[in-house]
C-alpha positions in Angstrom: 54.4 115.9 84.4 58.0 114.9 84.6 60.8 116.4 82.5 61.4 113.0 80.9 57.7 112.6 80.0 57.7 116.1 78.5 60.9 115.3 76.5 59.4 112.2 74.9 56.1 114.0 74.2 58.0 116.8 72.4 60.1 114.4 70.4 57.0 112.4 69.4 55.3 115.5 68.2 58.4 116.4 66.1 58.6 112.9 64.7 62.1 112.3 66.2 63.7 109.7 68.4 65.3 110.2 71.8 69.0 109.9 71.9 70.1 108.7 75.4 73.8 108.4 75.9 75.4 106.9 79.0 78.7 107.9 80.6 80.1 107.0 84.0 80.4 109.9 86.5 84.1 110.4 87.4 85.5 108.9 84.2 88.0 109.9 83.1 87.9 112.2 86.1 85.5 114.3 88.1 86.6 117.6 86.4 85.7 116.2 82.9 82.3 114.7 83.7 80.3 117.9 83.6 82.0 119.2 80.4 81.2 115.7 78.9 77.6 116.0 79.9 77.3 119.4 78.2 79.1 118.0 75.1 76.5 115.2 74.9 73.8 117.8 74.8 75.6 119.9 72.2 76.0 116.7 70.1 72.2 116.1 70.2 71.5 114.1 73.4 67.9 114.3 74.7 68.4 112.5 78.0 71.6 111.7 79.8 72.1 108.5 81.7 74.8 109.1 84.3 76.4 106.0 85.7 77.0 105.8 89.5 80.3 103.8 89.7 80.1 100.6 91.7 82.7 98.0 92.6 80.7 95.0 91.4 78.7 96.1 88.3 77.3 92.7 87.5 75.2 93.8 84.5 78.1 95.7 82.8 80.6 94.4 80.4 84.4 95.0 80.7 84.3 98.5 79.1 81.9 100.0 81.7 83.5 98.0 84.5 86.8 99.7 83.6 85.1 103.1 83.7 83.7 102.3 87.2 87.1 101.2 88.4 88.8 104.4 87.1 86.1 106.6 88.7 86.2 104.8 92.1 90.0 104.9 92.1 89.8 108.7 91.9 87.4 108.9 94.8 84.0 109.1 93.1 81.0 108.4 95.3 77.2 108.7 95.1 77.3 112.1 96.9 79.9 113.4 94.5 77.8 112.2 91.6 74.9 114.2 92.9 77.2 117.2 93.2 78.2 116.8 89.6 74.5 116.8 88.6 74.0 120.0 90.6 76.9 121.6 88.8 75.5 120.5 85.4 72.2 122.2 86.3 73.9 125.6 86.7 74.0 125.8 82.9 71.4 123.3 81.8 68.0 123.2 83.5 66.2 121.4 80.6 68.0 118.1 79.8 66.7 115.2 81.8 69.4 113.3 83.8 68.9 109.7 84.8 71.1 108.1 87.4 71.9 104.5 86.5 73.6 102.2 89.0 73.2 99.6 91.7 71.3 99.4 95.0 74.2 99.2 97.4 75.3 102.9 97.3 71.6 104.0 97.6 70.9 101.8 100.5 74.1 103.0 102.2 72.9 106.6 102.0 69.3 105.6 102.9 66.4 105.6 100.4 64.6 108.6 101.7 67.8 110.6 102.0 68.8 109.6 98.5 65.5 110.6 97.0 65.6 114.0 98.6 69.2 114.6 97.7 68.7 113.5 94.1 65.7 115.7 93.6 67.5 118.7 95.1 70.5 118.1 92.8 68.3 118.1 89.7 68.1 114.4 88.9 65.0 113.4 86.9 65.0 109.6 87.0 66.7 106.6 88.6 67.4 103.2 87.2 68.7 100.7 89.7 69.9 97.6 87.8 69.4 95.2 90.7 66.0 96.4 91.9 63.4 94.2 90.2 60.0 96.0 90.2 58.2 93.3 92.3 60.6 93.9 95.1 60.8 97.7 95.3 57.3 99.1 95.4 58.3 101.2 98.4 61.4 102.5 96.6 59.5 103.4 93.5 56.8 105.2 95.6 59.5 107.2 97.4 61.1 108.3 94.1 57.7 109.3 92.7 56.9 111.3 95.8 60.1 113.2 95.3 59.3 113.9 91.7 61.6 111.3 90.3 60.9 108.7 87.6 61.7 105.1 88.6 62.9 103.5 85.4 63.1 99.7 84.9 64.7 97.2 82.6 63.0 94.7 80.4 64.7 92.0 78.5 64.0 89.5 75.7 63.1 87.0 78.4 60.7 89.2 80.3 57.3 87.8 80.8 53.8 89.4 80.6 53.8 89.4 84.4 57.0 91.5 84.4 55.5 93.9 81.9 52.6 94.4 84.3 54.9 94.9 87.3 57.0 97.5 85.4 53.8 99.3 84.3 52.7 99.6 87.9 56.0 100.6 89.5 57.8 102.5 86.7 57.4 105.9 85.0 59.3 107.9 82.4 60.4 105.3 80.0 61.4 101.6 79.8 64.9 100.5 79.1 64.7 97.5 76.9 67.8 95.3 76.9 68.1 94.3 73.2 69.9 91.1 73.8 71.0 88.6 76.4 74.3 89.3 78.1 76.1 92.3 79.5 76.6 95.9 78.2 78.8 96.1 75.2 77.6 92.8 73.8 77.0 92.7 70.0 74.8 90.8 67.5 71.4 92.4 68.0 68.5 90.4 66.6 66.6 93.2 64.9 63.6 91.0 64.0 63.2 90.1 67.7 63.5 93.7 68.8 61.0 94.8 66.2 58.6 92.2 67.4 58.9 92.9 71.1 58.8 96.7 71.1 55.1 97.1 70.1 54.2 94.5 72.7 56.1 96.3 75.5 54.8 99.7 74.5 51.2 98.5 74.5 51.6 96.7 77.8 53.4 99.4 79.8 52.1 102.6 78.3 55.5 104.2 78.3 58.1 105.0 75.6 60.7 102.4 75.1 64.4 103.1 74.8 66.6 100.3 73.6 70.2 99.7 74.6 73.0 97.1 74.7 74.8 96.4 71.4 74.4 99.8 69.7 77.8 100.9 68.6 77.5 103.2 65.6 75.2 105.3 63.5 73.9 102.3 61.4 72.9 100.2 64.4 71.4 103.2 66.1 69.3 104.0 63.1 68.1 100.4 62.8 67.0 100.5 66.4 65.5 104.0 66.1 63.2 102.8 63.3 61.3 100.6 65.8 62.0 102.2 69.3 61.2 105.5 70.9 64.8 106.0 71.9 68.3 104.7 71.6 70.6 104.2 74.5 74.3 104.0 73.8 77.0 103.6 76.4 80.0 101.3 76.0 80.9 102.8 72.7 81.1 106.2 74.2 83.2 104.9 77.1 85.6 103.4 74.5 85.8 106.9 72.9 86.8 108.3 76.3 89.4 105.6 76.8 91.0 106.0 73.4 91.1 109.8 73.3 93.9 112.1 74.4 92.9 114.0 77.6 92.6 117.3 75.8 90.4 115.9 73.0 88.0 113.7 75.0 85.1 116.2 75.2 85.3 117.2 71.5 85.5 113.6 70.3 82.6 112.5 72.4 80.5 115.4 71.1 81.4 114.6 67.5 80.6 110.9 68.0 77.2 111.7 69.5 76.5 114.2 66.7 76.9 111.3 64.2 74.4 109.2 66.0 72.0 112.2 66.2 72.2 112.8 62.5 71.5 109.1 61.8 68.4 109.2 64.0 67.1 112.4 62.5 67.3 110.8 59.1 64.5 108.4 60.2 62.0 111.3 60.6 63.2 113.1 57.5 62.5 110.0 55.4 59.1 109.5 57.0 58.2 113.1 55.9 
């Protein structure tokens, strides 16, 4: 049973929602990444999505694109991302870490080599944005053999066939893109999200985390009322961009704590 599965099971038993923040490895710099990861946990994160910077992040909006550019300009690479995960693991063996990125760096390393290195570093799951499930059965099988969860995206336009493909190839959780567009977009259709989540959960048999367009405690809470987890990324990157260097870690921790408090209010009201 994977660490991700265990985390969602524990949260479900506690009547709580998973908080899944995203940051880009190497932004604002490599030395700050691991302290930021620990700050996310201190603020209440249950799972960390760690972005692998890429030069052509087609699914990402301008905010995360800038984060990738900053990280790449300072020499961040996939191997260095794995080294950062290993460093994080020296203090935190419990919090699941999911790498989120694109196929090119993984294919450049080699899929088998990547899976082995990721598992050795302490990675728990991998989400490759440009790997559709019907085209990467071998990749998903390699990850699973290494003890890693292959995580896939579903969107408002996803078909029943795509649900079935994701159910077959994926594990851990589903990342549901709450709206059409790139990361950082706004205007979530809450009625549509509320309608789709039960369909997805029933079809794939996995928890559903919802991302894109979640920017504050209020929007996180609205999503948390219908989803199993809330993914928030661009807004955290903005906090990193707009904070003085010596205050980045504290400000990100405090921001995440506000989201955690809002999500926990859902369970408190239910009780």
